[in-house]
C-alpha positions as semicolon CSV with decimal commas, in nm:
position;residue;x (nm);y (nm);z (nm)
1;X;-0,074;-1,212;3,277
2;X;0,301;-1,353;3,341
3;X;0,638;-1,108;3,198
4;X;0,641;-1,357;2,947
5;X;0,314;-1,297;2,778
6;X;0,353;-0,946;2,786
7;X;0,635;-0,942;2,594
8;X;0,510;-1,184;2,383
9;X;0,265;-0,967;2,271
10;X;0,413;-0,683;2,079
11;X;0,571;-0,945;1,849
12;X;0,261;-1,057;1,788
13;X;0,144;-0,768;1,671
14;X;0,390;-0,574;1,454
15;X;0,383;-0,830;1,196
16;X;0,009;-0,756;1,129
17;X;0,063;-0,372;1,096
18;X;0,336;-0,453;0,877
19;X;0,183;-0,666;0,672
20;X;-0,162;-0,457;0,624
21;X;0,112;-0,164;0,531
22;X;0,244;-0,366;0,215
23;X;-0,069;-0,496;0,099
24;X;-0,177;-0,076;0,107
25;X;0,109;0,057;-0,064
26;X;0,051;-0,281;-0,291
27;X;-0,281;-0,138;-0,320
28;X;-0,228;0,235;-0,413
29;X;0,019;0,157;-0,663
30;X;-0,187;-0,108;-0,835
31;X;-0,504;0,146;-0,838
32;X;-0,257;0,409;-0,981
33;X;-0,120;0,220;-1,213
34;X;-0,445;0,043;-1,377
35;X;-0,561;0,454;-1,314
36;X;-0,295;0,524;-1,552
37;X;-0,284;0,269;-1,833
38;X;-0,710;0,348;-1,825
39;X;-0,656;0,700;-1,915
40;X;-0,348;0,582;-2,147
41;X;-0,624;0,394;-2,350
42;X;-0,830;0,696;-2,394
43;X;-0,551;0,919;-2,534
44;X;-0,547;1,176;-2,225
45;X;-0,195;1,291;-2,187
46;X;-0,119;1,361;-1,808
47;X;0,212;1,522;-1,914
48;X;0,064;1,795;-2,163
49;X;0,032;2,071;-1,882
50;X;0,413;1,991;-1,804
51;X;0,558;2,198;-2,122
């Protein structure tokens, strides 16, 4: 393998990892938001224990 192909390999792998990371964070946040709205719709107060 030439040095050019070895140098190009990490550049191809990085964006896929960053994209996957972003999608995971986005999915986690959206899931939390949906769960929060679901609990609010059923009248469950998550902040009741903080007072």
